[in-house]
C-alpha positions as CSV (number, residue, x, y, z in Angstrom):
1,M,8.4,-19.9,-13.1
2,Q,7.5,-18.1,-9.9
3,T,4.2,-16.2,-10.1
4,G,3.0,-13.5,-7.8
5,I,4.8,-10.5,-6.3
6,N,7.6,-10.7,-3.8
7,I,6.4,-8.1,-1.4
8,A,9.4,-8.8,1.0
9,D,11.8,-7.4,-1.7
10,Y,9.8,-4.2,-1.9
11,L,9.7,-3.8,1.9
12,A,13.5,-4.2,2.1
13,R,14.1,-1.7,-0.6
14,L,11.5,0.7,0.8
15,E,13.3,0.5,4.2
16,D,16.5,1.7,2.7
17,L,14.8,4.6,0.8
18,I,12.8,5.8,3.8
19,S,15.9,5.8,6.1
20,E,17.7,8.0,3.6
21,N,14.7,10.3,2.8
22,R,14.8,9.3,-0.9
23,F,11.1,9.9,-1.5
24,H,11.5,10.4,-5.2
25,E,12.9,6.9,-5.5
26,I,10.0,5.5,-3.5
27,M,7.8,6.6,-6.5
28,A,10.1,4.7,-8.8
29,L,9.6,1.7,-6.6
30,A,5.9,2.1,-6.9
31,K,6.1,2.3,-10.7
32,E,8.1,-0.9,-10.7
33,L,5.4,-2.6,-8.6
34,A,2.7,-1.1,-10.8
35,S,4.2,-2.9,-13.7
36,E,4.1,-6.2,-11.7
37,L,0.5,-5.5,-10.8
38,K,-0.4,-5.1,-14.4
39,R,1.4,-8.2,-15.4
40,E,-0.1,-10.3,-12.6
41,T,-3.6,-8.9,-13.2
42,S,-3.2,-9.7,-16.9
43,R,-2.5,-13.3,-16.1
44,K,-5.9,-13.6,-14.4
45,E,-8.1,-11.2,-16.4
46,T,-8.5,-10.2,-20.0
47,L,-7.9,-6.5,-19.7
48,V,-9.0,-4.0,-22.3
49,T,-6.2,-2.5,-24.4
50,V,-6.0,0.6,-26.6
51,N,-3.1,0.8,-29.0
52,G,-1.2,-1.9,-27.1
53,Q,-1.7,-0.1,-23.7
54,V,-3.8,-1.1,-20.8
55,P,-5.6,2.1,-19.7
56,L,-5.4,2.8,-16.0
57,L,-2.9,0.0,-15.4
58,E,0.2,1.2,-17.0
59,N,3.0,2.1,-14.6
60,Y,2.9,5.8,-15.6
61,S,-0.8,5.9,-14.6
62,L,-1.3,7.9,-11.4
63,E,-4.1,5.4,-10.3
64,C,-1.8,2.4,-10.7
65,Q,1.1,4.2,-9.1
66,M,-1.0,5.0,-6.1
67,W,-2.4,1.5,-5.9
68,A,1.2,0.2,-5.8
69,L,2.3,2.9,-3.3
70,S,-0.6,2.0,-1.0
71,I,0.3,-1.7,-1.2
72,I,3.9,-1.0,-0.3
73,A,3.1,1.5,2.4
74,S,0.4,-0.7,4.0
75,A,2.6,-3.8,3.9
76,W,5.6,-1.8,5.3
77,S,3.5,-0.4,8.1
78,Q,2.0,-3.8,9.1
79,W,5.5,-5.4,8.9
80,I,7.3,-2.7,11.0
81,F,4.8,-2.6,13.8
82,T,4.6,-6.4,13.9
83,A,8.4,-6.8,13.8
84,K,8.9,-4.3,16.6
85,S,6.2,-6.0,18.6
86,N,7.8,-9.4,18.3
87,D,11.6,-8.7,18.1
88,P,13.0,-9.5,21.6
89,V,16.2,-7.5,21.0
90,Y,14.2,-4.4,20.0
91,G,11.9,-5.1,23.0
92,R,14.9,-5.1,25.4
93,Q,16.6,-2.0,23.8
94,K,13.4,0.1,23.4
95,K,10.9,-1.3,25.9
96,E,8.4,1.6,25.6
97,A,8.5,1.7,21.8
98,A,8.0,-2.1,21.6
99,S,5.1,-1.9,24.0
100,N,3.5,0.8,21.9
101,A,4.1,-1.2,18.8
102,R,2.2,-4.2,20.4
103,I,-0.6,-1.9,21.3
104,V,-0.9,-0.1,17.9
105,S,-0.2,-3.1,15.6
106,P,-3.8,-4.3,15.5
107,Y,-5.0,-0.8,14.5
108,V,-2.7,-0.7,11.5
109,R,-4.6,-3.2,9.5
110,K,-7.9,-2.1,10.8
111,T,-7.5,1.5,9.8
112,V,-6.1,0.7,6.4
113,M,-9.0,-1.7,5.7
114,L,-11.5,0.9,7.0
115,A,-10.0,3.6,4.8
116,M,-10.2,1.3,1.8
117,D,-13.9,0.6,2.6
118,A,-14.5,4.3,2.9
119,G,-12.8,4.9,-0.4
120,A,-15.0,2.2,-2.0
121,E,-18.2,3.8,-0.5
122,I,-17.2,7.3,-1.8
123,G,-16.4,5.8,-5.3
124,S,-19.7,4.0,-5.4
125,S,-21.9,7.0,-4.5
126,S,-23.7,8.8,-7.3
127,K,-25.0,11.3,-4.6
128,N,-21.6,12.8,-4.5
129,N,-20.8,12.2,-8.1
130,Y,-18.3,9.5,-7.1
131,R,-16.0,12.2,-5.6
132,P,-14.7,12.9,-2.1
133,E,-15.2,16.7,-2.2
134,K,-17.9,18.3,-0.1
135,I,-18.6,15.1,1.9
136,S,-17.2,13.7,5.0
137,K,-16.4,10.0,5.6
138,F,-14.9,9.2,9.0
139,I,-13.0,6.1,10.0
140,Q,-12.6,5.0,13.6
141,V,-9.2,4.0,15.1
């Protein structure tokens, strides 16, 4: 039995939905991944349940949906910039875009990671009641 989450499948499916502006279905894709995240986390951890549900990790939970969406969006962004940087056919057809993709590609991961670190700092700070309102947290590109 294969364990883990096949992110390539999600990227391929997201590509189709983005190209057709089917944003409502992107959230359905996030809900599907949210279910996998719950399943995979449950294999590693003993999660707390209430009436057979896992609070915060059910696929209808906004928190879990956004976690899933961020995984899909981050992976897609890293993949597409990397692919356009490395694909020689794309490079010949769209030289300037391929050049920009090579330049920007390292910043994709960096900014996603910095944003995650900033979110963790905000969520750890009792000074701002663990909330982002009325504070500023800047990330550098």
